[in-house]
Each structure stands twice: as C-alpha cells, then as structure tokens.
Backbone of each chain as ProteinMPNN parsed JSONL, in Angstrom:
{"seq_chain_A": "XXXXXXXXXXXXXXXXXXXXXXXXXXXXXXXXXXXXXXXXXXXXXXXXXXXXXXXXXXXXXXXXXXXXXXXXXXXXXXXXXXXXXXXXX", "coords_chain_A": {"N_chain_A": [[221.254, -10.111, -96.426], [221.843, -13.5, -95.46], [220.84, -16.224, -97.442], [219.206, -19.42, -97.755], [218.444, -22.638, -98.964], [216.882, -25.926, -99.411], [215.982, -29.085, -100.817], [213.713, -31.734, -100.387], [212.578, -35.103, -100.794], [209.451, -36.196, -99.979], [208.854, -38.867, -97.683], [206.44, -39.698, -96.699], [203.015, -38.611, -96.288], [202.358, -35.134, -95.613], [201.115, -34.586, -92.742], [198.919, -33.323, -90.072], [200.295, -33.329, -87.579], [203.192, -33.361, -88.172], [203.174, -30.962, -89.54], [202.584, -29.157, -87.54], [204.817, -29.54, -85.939], [206.716, -28.495, -87.632], [206.0, -25.81, -87.898], [206.3, -24.946, -85.221], [209.013, -25.315, -84.819], [210.018, -23.579, -86.788], [209.283, -21.092, -85.815], [211.168, -20.628, -83.946], [213.285, -19.47, -85.224], [214.839, -16.508, -86.473], [214.881, -15.973, -89.132], [212.96, -15.518, -92.212], [211.007, -18.067, -93.272], [210.003, -20.343, -95.784], [207.887, -22.917, -97.115], [207.681, -24.999, -99.884], [205.669, -26.806, -102.07], [205.171, -28.321, -105.023], [203.116, -26.222, -106.788], [202.382, -24.74, -104.793], [203.031, -22.558, -101.983], [204.054, -21.834, -98.686], [204.16, -19.82, -95.581], [206.437, -21.11, -93.347], [206.084, -20.766, -90.678], [203.405, -20.722, -90.232], [201.017, -22.892, -89.279], [198.614, -23.621, -90.382], [198.929, -22.823, -93.0], [201.06, -24.543, -93.904], [199.764, -27.016, -93.585], [197.784, -26.607, -95.49], [199.209, -26.958, -97.844], [199.014, -29.578, -98.697], [200.846, -31.592, -99.083], [202.2, -34.56, -100.425], [203.323, -38.06, -100.084], [206.307, -38.714, -101.783], [206.447, -36.403, -103.11], [208.337, -33.477, -104.039], [209.61, -31.287, -101.686], [210.489, -28.016, -100.888], [212.419, -26.172, -98.696], [212.992, -22.945, -97.832], [214.98, -20.203, -96.635], [215.519, -16.962, -95.334], [217.596, -14.83, -93.845], [219.328, -14.026, -90.717], [219.818, -16.536, -89.435], [219.419, -18.44, -91.388], [220.518, -20.756, -92.638], [220.6, -22.589, -90.507], [217.907, -22.777, -89.926], [216.857, -23.905, -92.161], [218.157, -26.41, -92.084], [217.176, -27.493, -89.794], [214.353, -27.712, -90.312], [214.28, -29.349, -92.563], [215.259, -31.642, -91.412], [213.181, -32.252, -89.665], [211.197, -32.749, -91.446], [212.195, -35.036, -92.79], [212.196, -36.906, -90.6], [209.545, -36.778, -89.799], [207.99, -37.613, -91.877], [208.288, -40.4, -92.63], [209.12, -43.099, -94.982], [206.237, -44.764, -95.86], [204.961, -43.887, -93.681]], "CA_chain_A": [[220.995, -11.303, -95.457], [222.074, -14.807, -96.034], [219.654, -17.055, -97.867], [219.479, -20.797, -97.848], [217.372, -23.581, -99.313], [217.159, -27.365, -99.615], [214.807, -29.75, -101.253], [213.647, -33.131, -99.938], [211.457, -35.859, -101.315], [208.749, -36.694, -98.759], [208.609, -40.32, -97.591], [205.051, -39.881, -96.329], [202.24, -37.432, -96.468], [202.57, -34.166, -94.629], [199.86, -34.473, -92.02], [198.795, -32.273, -89.126], [201.385, -33.25, -86.528], [204.465, -32.832, -88.709], [202.963, -29.494, -89.869], [202.709, -28.448, -86.287], [206.3, -29.533, -85.495], [207.466, -27.638, -88.546], [205.668, -24.393, -87.544], [206.859, -24.623, -83.933], [210.471, -25.197, -85.076], [210.307, -22.35, -87.654], [209.083, -19.941, -84.945], [212.377, -20.442, -83.138], [214.27, -18.74, -85.992], [214.547, -15.077, -86.898], [214.758, -15.909, -90.574], [211.723, -15.825, -92.822], [211.146, -19.475, -93.811], [208.905, -20.83, -96.622], [207.846, -24.266, -97.581], [207.063, -25.011, -101.163], [205.372, -28.161, -102.609], [204.528, -28.102, -106.297], [202.879, -24.827, -107.181], [201.95, -24.022, -103.557], [204.059, -22.124, -101.103], [203.484, -21.331, -97.371], [205.028, -19.471, -94.535], [206.635, -22.253, -92.49], [205.623, -20.434, -89.386], [201.932, -20.802, -90.216], [200.636, -24.365, -89.326], [197.502, -23.815, -91.343], [199.526, -22.662, -94.393], [201.739, -25.819, -94.168], [198.708, -28.019, -93.815], [197.118, -26.27, -96.747], [200.079, -27.374, -99.007], [198.509, -30.846, -99.089], [202.015, -32.273, -99.734], [202.043, -36.015, -100.271], [204.453, -38.899, -100.268], [206.974, -38.811, -103.147], [206.527, -35.029, -103.677], [209.471, -32.752, -103.598], [209.265, -30.097, -100.875], [211.663, -27.122, -100.773], [212.468, -25.247, -97.54], [213.923, -21.773, -98.178], [214.988, -19.235, -95.59], [216.171, -15.758, -95.616], [217.66, -14.103, -92.585], [220.65, -14.348, -90.085], [219.926, -17.921, -89.128], [218.708, -19.083, -92.527], [221.022, -22.063, -92.846], [220.162, -23.425, -89.347], [216.505, -22.932, -90.042], [216.653, -24.93, -93.307], [218.656, -27.722, -91.688], [216.241, -27.957, -88.802], [213.111, -28.057, -90.928], [214.575, -30.56, -93.393], [215.402, -32.79, -90.551], [211.816, -32.602, -89.173], [210.444, -33.37, -92.606], [212.739, -36.382, -93.019], [211.821, -37.728, -89.503], [208.169, -36.907, -89.566], [207.217, -38.272, -92.972], [209.025, -41.622, -93.035], [208.422, -43.891, -96.011], [205.12, -45.593, -95.339], [204.389, -43.244, -92.485]], "C_chain_A": [[221.25, -12.532, -96.097], [220.82, -15.569, -96.366], [220.154, -18.519, -98.066], [218.307, -21.546, -98.3], [217.803, -24.986, -99.583], [215.824, -28.007, -100.018], [214.85, -31.247, -100.789], [212.534, -33.819, -100.628], [210.749, -36.509, -100.138], [208.579, -38.202, -98.835], [207.168, -40.629, -97.364], [204.336, -38.664, -96.55], [202.502, -36.457, -95.331], [201.26, -33.906, -93.885], [199.95, -33.395, -90.962], [199.957, -32.173, -88.083], [202.715, -32.816, -87.009], [204.391, -31.407, -89.044], [203.15, -28.641, -88.633], [204.166, -28.39, -85.773], [207.087, -28.511, -86.357], [207.273, -26.152, -88.117], [206.257, -24.005, -86.21], [208.357, -24.415, -84.108], [210.81, -23.843, -85.761], [210.197, -21.071, -86.76], [210.341, -19.651, -84.071], [213.478, -19.676, -83.943], [213.909, -17.327, -86.408], [214.327, -14.986, -88.444], [213.324, -16.087, -90.994], [211.875, -17.195, -93.462], [209.889, -19.814, -94.64], [209.124, -22.35, -96.883], [207.099, -24.361, -98.859], [206.872, -26.471, -101.65], [204.582, -27.927, -103.898], [204.336, -26.617, -106.555], [202.477, -24.054, -105.958], [203.078, -23.724, -102.593], [203.417, -21.591, -99.837], [204.546, -20.825, -96.472], [205.136, -20.697, -93.614], [206.16, -22.029, -91.02], [204.055, -20.562, -89.153], [201.511, -22.286, -90.382], [199.622, -24.596, -90.308], [198.031, -23.682, -92.789], [200.271, -23.988, -94.815], [200.829, -26.941, -94.421], [198.063, -27.94, -95.139], [197.846, -26.659, -97.98], [199.464, -28.793, -99.601], [199.654, -31.662, -99.716], [201.929, -33.762, -99.353], [203.411, -36.756, -100.501], [205.081, -38.835, -101.698], [207.12, -37.369, -103.742], [207.732, -34.357, -103.144], [209.055, -31.485, -102.906], [210.585, -29.286, -100.698], [211.481, -26.166, -99.496], [213.463, -24.124, -97.94], [213.818, -20.794, -97.003], [215.869, -18.043, -95.943], [216.357, -14.958, -94.288], [219.006, -14.596, -91.881], [220.889, -15.829, -89.807], [219.285, -18.852, -90.128], [219.188, -20.52, -92.618], [220.598, -22.998, -91.739], [218.764, -23.724, -89.481], [216.239, -24.042, -91.07], [217.057, -26.283, -92.776], [217.693, -28.356, -90.658], [215.012, -28.445, -89.349], [213.197, -29.253, -91.789], [214.562, -31.845, -92.57], [214.052, -33.277, -90.09], [211.014, -33.197, -90.285], [210.899, -34.767, -92.848], [212.218, -37.339, -91.911], [210.338, -37.887, -89.48], [207.316, -37.464, -90.652], [208.072, -39.431, -93.455], [208.312, -42.327, -94.155], [207.436, -44.796, -95.38], [204.441, -45.06, -94.18], [203.121, -42.364, -92.723]], "O_chain_A": [[220.898, -12.667, -97.27], [219.845, -15.539, -95.615], [221.288, -18.792, -98.462], [217.19, -21.105, -98.03], [218.953, -25.232, -99.945], [214.737, -27.567, -99.642], [215.897, -31.895, -100.814], [211.582, -33.152, -101.032], [211.352, -37.276, -99.387], [208.218, -38.756, -99.873], [206.686, -41.686, -97.771], [204.945, -37.684, -96.979], [202.827, -36.87, -94.218], [200.418, -33.124, -94.325], [200.916, -32.634, -90.927], [200.483, -31.101, -87.784], [203.356, -31.986, -86.364], [205.364, -30.67, -88.887], [203.768, -27.577, -88.659], [204.649, -27.377, -85.268], [207.967, -27.794, -85.881], [208.225, -25.381, -87.998], [206.681, -22.861, -86.042], [208.911, -23.442, -83.597], [211.721, -23.113, -85.371], [210.939, -20.108, -86.951], [210.509, -18.55, -83.545], [214.492, -19.286, -83.365], [212.742, -17.031, -86.664], [213.69, -14.065, -88.954], [212.534, -16.706, -90.281], [212.864, -17.417, -94.162], [208.783, -19.559, -94.164], [210.215, -22.921, -96.878], [205.98, -23.858, -98.951], [207.817, -27.261, -101.635], [203.469, -27.403, -103.869], [205.298, -25.849, -106.539], [202.248, -22.847, -106.036], [203.979, -24.543, -102.407], [202.358, -20.965, -99.892], [205.69, -21.278, -96.525], [204.134, -21.253, -93.163], [205.888, -22.968, -90.271], [203.547, -20.508, -88.033], [201.63, -22.857, -91.466], [199.653, -25.592, -91.03], [197.577, -24.398, -93.682], [200.11, -24.464, -95.938], [201.039, -27.743, -95.331], [197.813, -28.927, -95.83], [197.258, -26.71, -99.06], [199.453, -29.045, -100.806], [199.47, -32.33, -100.734], [201.651, -34.156, -98.221], [204.406, -36.22, -100.988], [204.357, -38.904, -102.691], [207.819, -37.163, -104.735], [208.145, -34.574, -102.005], [208.266, -30.7, -103.431], [211.638, -29.846, -100.396], [210.466, -25.485, -99.348], [214.604, -24.378, -98.326], [212.74, -20.577, -96.449], [216.812, -18.128, -96.731], [215.384, -14.482, -93.703], [219.7, -15.466, -92.408], [222.012, -16.321, -89.926], [218.702, -19.882, -89.789], [218.363, -21.432, -92.672], [220.254, -24.143, -92.031], [218.37, -24.852, -89.185], [215.48, -24.98, -90.825], [216.334, -27.251, -93.01], [217.444, -29.561, -90.66], [214.567, -29.518, -88.944], [212.304, -30.1, -91.776], [214.006, -32.887, -92.915], [213.758, -34.473, -90.094], [210.208, -34.096, -90.046], [210.066, -35.638, -93.096], [211.836, -38.467, -92.224], [209.847, -38.977, -89.183], [206.135, -37.758, -90.469], [208.53, -39.424, -94.597], [207.096, -42.214, -94.308], [207.766, -45.531, -94.45], [203.467, -45.632, -93.692], [202.581, -41.791, -91.777]]}, "seq_chain_B": "XXXXXXXXXXXXXXXXXXXXXXXXXXXXXXXXXXXXXXXXXXXXXXXXXXXXXXXXXXXXXXXXXXXXXXXXXXXXXXXXXXXXXXXXXXXXXXXXXXXXXXXXXXXXXXXXXXXXXXXXXXXXXXXXXXXXX", "coords_chain_B": {"N_chain_B": [[215.643, -17.997, -78.256], [214.012, -18.166, -75.231], [213.603, -20.956, -73.015], [212.373, -21.005, -70.68], [210.506, -19.038, -70.522], [207.122, -17.896, -69.871], [204.174, -19.264, -71.497], [201.502, -18.392, -73.6], [198.243, -19.086, -72.71], [195.409, -21.037, -73.736], [191.91, -20.929, -74.137], [189.101, -22.691, -74.998], [185.939, -22.13, -75.906], [182.91, -23.516, -76.138], [179.599, -24.352, -77.191], [179.2, -26.966, -76.865], [180.373, -29.485, -74.829], [181.821, -31.666, -75.626], [182.697, -30.846, -78.082], [184.41, -28.731, -77.515], [186.262, -30.162, -75.979], [187.328, -32.088, -77.749], [188.385, -30.391, -79.676], [190.354, -29.09, -78.164], [191.997, -31.32, -77.664], [192.847, -31.948, -80.157], [194.338, -29.615, -80.967], [196.21, -29.624, -79.009], [197.648, -32.007, -79.667], [198.613, -31.394, -82.304], [200.271, -29.314, -81.77], [202.127, -30.361, -80.16], [201.735, -30.178, -77.576], [202.673, -28.58, -75.425], [201.625, -26.237, -74.203], [199.075, -24.739, -72.16], [195.849, -25.785, -72.96], [192.749, -25.284, -72.52], [189.415, -26.593, -72.174], [186.214, -25.207, -72.27], [183.25, -26.1, -72.273], [179.705, -26.368, -72.823], [176.845, -26.205, -70.524], [176.552, -25.589, -66.939], [175.098, -27.822, -66.011], [175.641, -29.682, -67.841], [174.322, -29.548, -70.266], [173.74, -28.358, -73.734], [175.287, -25.336, -74.307], [176.603, -22.327, -72.783], [178.808, -21.601, -70.047], [179.53, -19.215, -67.711], [180.845, -19.683, -65.379], [182.379, -22.1, -65.864], [184.064, -21.093, -67.92], [185.391, -18.954, -66.646], [186.868, -20.513, -64.73], [188.485, -22.053, -66.409], [189.966, -20.032, -67.71], [191.49, -19.087, -65.536], [192.926, -21.353, -65.046], [194.42, -21.539, -67.317], [196.121, -19.457, -67.351], [199.543, -18.764, -67.094], [201.125, -16.624, -66.808], [201.556, -15.268, -69.12], [199.303, -14.407, -70.208], [195.943, -15.05, -71.686], [194.287, -16.535, -74.365], [191.045, -16.432, -75.582], [188.748, -18.413, -77.236], [185.794, -18.389, -78.922], [183.173, -20.666, -80.017], [180.756, -20.044, -81.416], [178.977, -17.028, -82.287], [177.154, -16.453, -80.144], [178.366, -17.385, -77.917], [180.033, -15.418, -77.231], [178.758, -13.475, -75.739], [178.538, -14.711, -73.172], [181.233, -14.948, -72.542], [182.0, -12.264, -72.452], [180.542, -11.382, -70.291], [181.764, -12.849, -68.276], [184.262, -11.87, -68.349], [183.946, -9.346, -67.274], [183.836, -9.845, -64.638], [186.331, -10.348, -64.092], [188.443, -8.204, -63.675], [191.319, -6.635, -64.945], [192.448, -8.946, -65.812], [194.555, -10.637, -68.094], [193.328, -11.064, -70.867], [192.428, -12.013, -74.051], [189.898, -11.875, -76.491], [189.271, -13.753, -79.224], [188.418, -13.41, -82.598], [187.68, -15.753, -84.637], [187.835, -18.727, -86.808], [186.724, -21.746, -85.276], [188.087, -24.376, -85.046], [190.385, -24.255, -86.757], [191.394, -21.793, -85.78], [192.03, -22.45, -83.16], [193.968, -24.378, -83.449], [196.012, -22.96, -84.881], [196.489, -20.915, -83.025], [197.4, -22.303, -80.803], [199.751, -23.684, -81.722], [201.222, -21.411, -82.335], [201.504, -20.296, -79.831], [203.001, -22.264, -78.514], [205.334, -21.887, -79.786], [206.288, -19.639, -78.587], [205.319, -17.133, -78.83], [203.953, -13.816, -78.145], [200.868, -12.643, -76.42], [199.435, -11.006, -78.22], [200.395, -11.733, -80.734], [199.656, -14.4, -80.813], [196.816, -14.141, -80.771], [196.559, -12.876, -83.25], [197.459, -14.936, -84.942], [195.403, -16.681, -84.654], [193.294, -15.246, -85.775], [194.152, -14.938, -88.293], [193.545, -17.251, -89.357], [191.131, -17.131, -90.784], [191.81, -16.741, -93.376], [192.982, -18.985, -94.262], [193.4, -21.537, -96.528], [191.953, -24.723, -97.288], [192.006, -26.331, -99.504]], "CA_chain_B": [[214.327, -18.248, -77.648], [214.121, -18.772, -73.804], [212.789, -22.099, -72.749], [211.666, -20.759, -69.298], [209.426, -17.93, -70.614], [205.712, -18.395, -69.877], [203.542, -19.372, -72.712], [200.158, -17.907, -73.601], [197.26, -20.208, -72.503], [194.242, -21.025, -74.677], [190.628, -21.46, -73.66], [188.193, -22.951, -76.156], [184.676, -22.008, -75.36], [181.964, -24.09, -77.157], [178.245, -24.701, -76.678], [179.218, -28.408, -76.655], [181.527, -29.87, -74.018], [182.628, -32.608, -76.372], [183.332, -30.155, -79.218], [185.514, -28.054, -76.849], [187.324, -31.124, -75.521], [187.85, -32.635, -78.935], [189.289, -29.416, -80.272], [191.516, -28.984, -77.295], [192.838, -32.513, -77.817], [193.485, -31.788, -81.549], [195.24, -28.513, -80.853], [197.373, -30.115, -78.116], [198.534, -32.987, -80.472], [199.29, -30.826, -83.459], [201.282, -28.438, -81.359], [203.105, -30.947, -79.287], [201.187, -30.262, -76.178], [203.48, -27.857, -74.264], [200.968, -25.11, -73.579], [197.754, -25.124, -71.604], [194.704, -25.592, -73.768], [191.491, -25.597, -71.646], [188.104, -26.666, -72.812], [185.057, -24.729, -71.422], [182.081, -26.389, -73.158], [178.452, -26.781, -72.216], [176.401, -25.515, -69.293], [176.974, -26.209, -65.64], [174.49, -29.085, -65.744], [176.012, -30.624, -68.885], [173.498, -29.315, -71.501], [174.408, -27.529, -74.781], [175.192, -23.946, -73.894], [177.878, -21.873, -72.226], [178.843, -21.359, -68.576], [180.571, -18.263, -67.235], [181.719, -20.298, -64.34], [183.365, -22.931, -66.501], [184.943, -20.235, -68.715], [186.275, -18.299, -65.679], [187.745, -21.466, -64.167], [189.355, -22.383, -67.527], [190.829, -18.832, -67.859], [192.336, -19.135, -64.357], [193.89, -22.543, -65.168], [195.223, -21.412, -68.528], [197.032, -18.343, -67.129], [200.725, -19.019, -66.522], [201.946, -15.476, -66.701], [201.746, -14.622, -70.425], [197.997, -14.113, -70.721], [195.153, -16.127, -72.134], [193.476, -16.233, -75.549], [189.728, -17.193, -75.522], [188.25, -18.559, -78.62], [184.4, -18.918, -78.845], [182.827, -21.433, -81.179], [179.748, -19.264, -82.19], [178.827, -15.673, -81.787], [176.412, -16.321, -78.93], [179.225, -17.665, -76.708], [180.761, -14.144, -76.867], [178.061, -12.785, -74.604], [178.953, -15.298, -71.875], [182.64, -14.581, -72.352], [182.15, -10.823, -72.075], [180.029, -11.236, -68.895], [182.75, -13.443, -67.36], [185.45, -10.978, -68.248], [183.599, -8.196, -66.457], [183.99, -10.305, -63.264], [187.806, -10.518, -63.927], [189.071, -6.968, -64.154], [192.698, -6.766, -64.92], [192.969, -10.205, -66.404], [195.176, -10.42, -69.434], [192.613, -11.999, -71.703], [192.065, -11.477, -75.349], [188.871, -12.672, -77.101], [189.603, -13.878, -80.587], [187.339, -13.556, -83.592], [188.404, -16.676, -85.581], [187.265, -20.035, -86.952], [187.074, -22.409, -84.003], [189.115, -25.452, -85.092], [191.574, -23.688, -87.342], [191.88, -20.722, -84.853], [192.586, -23.124, -82.007], [195.225, -24.988, -83.879], [196.939, -21.93, -85.194], [196.896, -20.164, -81.872], [198.133, -23.162, -79.865], [201.072, -23.751, -82.293], [201.962, -20.188, -82.169], [201.849, -20.13, -78.392], [204.123, -23.183, -78.22], [206.562, -21.257, -80.396], [206.801, -18.619, -77.762], [204.767, -15.791, -79.282], [203.141, -13.217, -77.099], [199.383, -12.766, -76.573], [198.959, -10.251, -79.434], [200.75, -12.595, -81.92], [198.816, -15.596, -80.72], [195.528, -13.699, -81.202], [196.687, -12.59, -84.661], [197.49, -16.171, -85.628], [193.984, -17.248, -84.663], [192.442, -14.404, -86.714], [194.608, -15.082, -89.689], [192.869, -18.516, -89.857], [190.056, -16.78, -91.675], [192.356, -16.682, -94.732], [193.819, -20.244, -94.601], [192.606, -22.372, -97.515], [192.232, -26.162, -97.083], [192.222, -26.983, -100.911]], "C_chain_B": [[214.507, -18.876, -76.226], [213.109, -19.87, -73.627], [212.017, -21.967, -71.439], [210.595, -19.756, -69.354], [208.043, -18.617, -70.53], [205.086, -18.392, -71.261], [202.082, -18.86, -72.571], [199.268, -19.128, -73.432], [196.062, -19.953, -73.46], [193.047, -21.541, -73.97], [189.613, -21.516, -74.782], [186.78, -23.069, -75.539], [183.675, -22.463, -76.482], [180.695, -24.356, -76.36], [178.228, -26.212, -76.287], [180.442, -28.8, -75.922], [182.411, -30.759, -74.912], [183.355, -31.938, -77.564], [184.565, -29.353, -78.637], [186.667, -28.952, -76.517], [188.035, -31.685, -76.728], [188.824, -31.652, -79.6], [190.469, -29.13, -79.483], [192.541, -30.088, -77.516], [193.605, -32.363, -79.177], [194.63, -30.767, -81.509], [196.464, -28.92, -80.135], [198.272, -31.066, -78.91], [199.25, -32.334, -81.516], [200.407, -29.953, -82.989], [202.367, -29.123, -80.501], [202.783, -30.904, -77.874], [201.986, -29.545, -75.049], [202.884, -26.53, -73.873], [199.628, -25.562, -73.101], [196.638, -24.748, -72.592], [193.554, -26.136, -72.959], [190.27, -25.584, -72.409], [187.111, -26.158, -71.783], [183.844, -24.886, -72.27], [180.879, -26.704, -72.354], [178.038, -25.905, -71.005], [176.896, -26.217, -68.078], [176.327, -27.613, -65.414], [174.648, -29.998, -67.07], [175.166, -30.563, -70.16], [174.346, -28.523, -72.474], [174.226, -26.1, -74.286], [176.492, -23.562, -73.374], [177.714, -21.556, -70.7], [179.965, -20.396, -68.241], [181.434, -18.85, -66.213], [182.746, -21.189, -64.889], [184.454, -22.149, -67.278], [185.946, -19.6, -67.743], [187.321, -19.29, -65.093], [188.864, -21.858, -65.223], [190.4, -21.273, -67.689], [191.882, -18.838, -66.734], [193.411, -20.16, -64.496], [194.856, -22.313, -66.258], [196.313, -20.328, -68.311], [198.303, -18.842, -66.393], [201.656, -17.864, -66.537], [202.124, -14.696, -68.038], [200.386, -14.271, -71.004], [197.238, -15.268, -71.372], [194.319, -15.676, -73.378], [192.185, -17.081, -75.443], [189.131, -17.201, -76.864], [186.799, -19.15, -78.414], [184.068, -19.704, -80.117], [181.764, -20.637, -82.084], [179.541, -17.963, -81.501], [178.103, -15.598, -80.371], [177.273, -16.626, -77.683], [179.968, -16.381, -76.203], [180.146, -13.432, -75.751], [178.459, -13.342, -73.246], [180.424, -14.93, -71.543], [182.786, -13.108, -71.763], [181.674, -10.663, -70.614], [181.05, -11.795, -67.873], [183.89, -12.443, -67.211], [185.233, -9.748, -67.335], [183.873, -8.534, -65.04], [185.575, -10.538, -63.031], [188.582, -9.311, -64.311], [190.56, -7.1, -63.986], [193.317, -8.054, -65.468], [193.495, -9.958, -67.797], [194.508, -11.395, -70.352], [192.241, -11.274, -72.984], [190.948, -12.425, -75.951], [189.069, -12.625, -78.657], [188.393, -14.085, -81.521], [187.922, -14.449, -84.719], [187.537, -17.904, -85.76], [187.692, -20.876, -85.791], [188.213, -23.422, -84.163], [190.43, -24.871, -85.585], [192.247, -22.641, -86.387], [192.63, -21.399, -83.66], [193.82, -23.73, -82.319], [196.271, -23.938, -84.13], [197.486, -21.159, -83.97], [197.731, -21.049, -80.925], [199.639, -23.377, -80.416], [201.828, -22.552, -82.127], [202.345, -19.951, -80.77], [202.967, -21.017, -77.998], [205.461, -22.568, -78.758], [207.011, -20.082, -79.671], [206.273, -17.254, -78.012], [204.072, -15.163, -78.093], [201.63, -13.19, -77.401], [198.844, -12.071, -77.842], [199.209, -11.091, -80.657], [199.925, -13.852, -81.9], [197.453, -15.25, -81.214], [195.46, -13.526, -82.761], [196.791, -13.926, -85.4], [196.185, -16.847, -85.745], [193.24, -16.501, -85.726], [192.899, -14.618, -88.103], [194.129, -16.479, -90.324], [191.64, -18.266, -90.793], [190.549, -16.951, -93.114], [193.014, -18.055, -95.154], [192.938, -21.14, -95.432], [192.969, -23.923, -97.165], [192.519, -26.795, -98.438], [193.052, -26.117, -101.708]], "O_chain_B": [[215.073, -19.958, -76.073], [211.947, -19.759, -74.016], [211.112, -22.752, -71.155], [209.836, -19.587, -68.399], [207.831, -19.722, -71.029], [205.455, -17.575, -72.104], [201.521, -18.917, -71.476], [199.58, -20.162, -74.023], [195.784, -18.835, -73.895], [193.153, -22.53, -73.244], [189.311, -20.511, -75.426], [186.49, -23.981, -74.765], [183.614, -21.891, -77.57], [180.678, -24.543, -75.143], [177.386, -26.663, -75.51], [181.531, -28.454, -76.381], [183.631, -30.595, -74.931], [184.428, -32.364, -77.993], [185.63, -29.337, -79.255], [187.838, -28.626, -76.71], [189.264, -31.752, -76.726], [189.92, -32.021, -80.022], [191.543, -28.931, -80.05], [193.75, -29.857, -77.553], [194.805, -32.618, -79.286], [195.742, -31.04, -81.963], [197.591, -28.636, -80.541], [199.497, -30.963, -78.849], [200.433, -32.624, -81.695], [201.413, -29.823, -83.687], [203.387, -28.519, -80.172], [203.455, -31.512, -77.04], [201.926, -29.925, -73.88], [203.581, -25.731, -73.248], [199.091, -26.584, -73.529], [196.495, -23.595, -72.999], [193.436, -27.344, -72.756], [190.046, -24.688, -73.223], [187.116, -26.566, -70.622], [183.421, -23.937, -72.931], [181.008, -27.271, -71.269], [178.768, -25.022, -70.555], [177.549, -27.259, -68.134], [176.898, -28.469, -64.738], [173.868, -30.921, -67.307], [175.283, -31.427, -71.029], [175.453, -28.079, -72.169], [173.127, -25.709, -73.891], [177.446, -24.334, -73.471], [176.62, -21.292, -70.201], [181.148, -20.675, -68.437], [182.631, -18.569, -66.156], [183.903, -21.107, -64.476], [185.624, -22.531, -67.27], [187.158, -19.672, -67.945], [188.499, -18.955, -64.975], [190.041, -21.961, -64.875], [191.593, -21.558, -67.792], [193.062, -18.608, -67.002], [194.577, -19.957, -64.159], [195.986, -22.796, -66.204], [197.313, -20.308, -69.029], [198.218, -19.285, -65.247], [202.854, -18.034, -66.311], [202.745, -13.634, -68.079], [200.299, -13.875, -72.166], [197.804, -16.339, -71.591], [193.745, -14.587, -73.403], [192.245, -18.294, -75.239], [189.01, -16.184, -77.546], [186.618, -20.22, -77.834], [184.629, -19.428, -81.178], [181.884, -20.588, -83.308], [179.864, -17.784, -80.327], [178.448, -14.754, -79.544], [176.964, -16.199, -76.571], [180.422, -16.255, -75.065], [180.823, -12.85, -74.904], [178.69, -12.596, -72.294], [180.767, -14.645, -70.396], [183.516, -12.812, -70.817], [182.275, -9.943, -69.817], [181.176, -11.282, -66.762], [184.406, -12.205, -66.119], [186.16, -9.207, -66.733], [184.13, -7.626, -64.249], [186.017, -10.87, -61.931], [189.363, -9.398, -65.258], [191.022, -7.63, -62.976], [194.535, -8.203, -65.561], [192.944, -9.172, -68.568], [195.057, -12.467, -70.607], [191.813, -10.12, -72.994], [191.092, -13.647, -75.897], [189.027, -11.558, -79.269], [187.48, -14.854, -81.223], [188.575, -13.95, -85.636], [186.61, -18.129, -84.982], [188.832, -20.789, -85.335], [189.219, -23.316, -83.46], [191.459, -24.979, -84.918], [193.467, -22.617, -86.221], [193.701, -20.959, -83.241], [194.745, -23.636, -81.512], [197.37, -24.055, -83.59], [198.663, -20.813, -83.865], [198.68, -20.56, -80.312], [200.608, -23.26, -79.666], [203.012, -22.615, -81.797], [203.435, -19.44, -80.516], [203.828, -20.606, -77.22], [206.536, -22.76, -78.19], [208.033, -19.505, -80.042], [206.767, -16.288, -77.428], [203.653, -15.849, -77.16], [201.176, -13.634, -78.455], [197.882, -12.545, -78.446], [198.353, -11.173, -81.537], [199.527, -14.318, -82.967], [196.922, -15.998, -82.034], [194.518, -13.935, -83.44], [196.204, -14.018, -86.478], [195.863, -17.491, -86.744], [192.579, -17.141, -86.543], [192.105, -14.493, -89.035], [194.278, -16.786, -91.507], [191.211, -19.176, -91.502], [189.75, -17.282, -93.99], [193.519, -18.201, -96.267], [191.818, -21.454, -95.03], [194.097, -24.275, -96.821], [193.265, -27.773, -98.474], [193.351, -26.437, -102.858]]}, "name": "protein", "num_of_chains": 2, "seq": "XXXXXXXXXXXXXXXXXXXXXXXXXXXXXXXXXXXXXXXXXXXXXXXXXXXXXXXXXXXXXXXXXXXXXXXXXXXXXXXXXXXXXXXXXXXXXXXXXXXXXXXXXXXXXXXXXXXXXXXXXXXXXXXXXXXXXXXXXXXXXXXXXXXXXXXXXXXXXXXXXXXXXXXXXXXXXXXXXXXXXXXXXXXXXXXXXXXXXXXXXXXXXXXXXXXXXXXXXXXXXX"}
C-alpha cells in the first residue's frame, strides 16, 4: 500500500477546534493516518488523541498515512494544520 | 463518503441542565456542528436530577435515521435512561459507558465523520484511555 508523509511547523497551538477538524477530515480517508509531535504520536482519526499531543506553536508536526488514498489524506491534513494554526492564532 | 447519509445523533444526559448544555456546545464546536447533539439535563422542574421525559424528547429529536448514542454523566442517570428506553421499544439507541466530556467530544466528532452507531459508541468508550498529559 502506498505510504506518504509530510512535516509542517505549527504557526499556533493545536487547540480543540483544529483537532476536531483534523479528526473529521481524517475519517473521510481509508488510509491509516497518524499525527506526530515530538515524542508523541496519535491516530489522526481520534480527536482526543490529537488533542493529547499538546502540540504548540513552532513545533514540528508530521502527518503520515498508509493506504490507497495516503497522499490525499496527508495533503488534506497538512492544509488543515496550516489553516487552523496560523501564526499568532 | 456520502454527504447525504444520515448521521448518528448524540444525547447528553446530565443531572445538571447547564452541564449538559455546556458539554453539547463544546462537542458541537469541536466537531464543526453538523450532527445533532441534544442536551437532556436536570429534572422537569429545573432542579438537579434527571428526567425520562426530557431524555425521551432529546432522543426523538436526535434521531435522523442513523440511531442515537446516549451518554450519561453519572451512573445514577443510567437508571432513568433505562426506564426511558423501555418506553421506546425498537428505538436504535445505544447507551455508552464513557467519560462525559471526552466521550461527548469523541462521539460527536466521529459521528460528523460519518461513522455508524457502533463506531460512534466505540469512540466514546475509547475516551477512557485518552490521556490529557
């Protein structure tokens, strides 16, 4: 199965609403998707897991996916992270 | 993923009307607010407690064709929910054993994502294992 991953530097803290948006978007893909921040990793489809990462502004976050639509999943989630955690947001 | 498919509805049963309403607001905001999250808190006369009537009305409002997940805040609310369910034979309702706030948020987000009733209940119950720190 194709695998894909991309890393982004957060412009703002990863709060509840972006975590929710991430989990809702991830649910639309067949691929298994993970979000990693520092030493913590979570299933992107679990909103509580994503919130539990405690990812903050300036931190590098990696979205990795494995499955038929892995590349699309990574692109969608990276876009949400970029939009939902703007610098100073 | 079909956009027209019905979503699972969520009913939050609390002894406190304000706790149920606040939790419903939070779950709605975190999830993007595209599923029905109904609060059923307090007694019929506005005191702390639970009301089978309020819960029954909330379940009816939450049902859009995919079933309803009911989350109680404390164990004693379960008795009222069970009594209410006896009056609704055939209703597609699952009672979740989950932390109230975390379970509500996890269930609502999972319902927005289009999951079925079983998966939404599972998401709520997995909240027992979610760490905050």
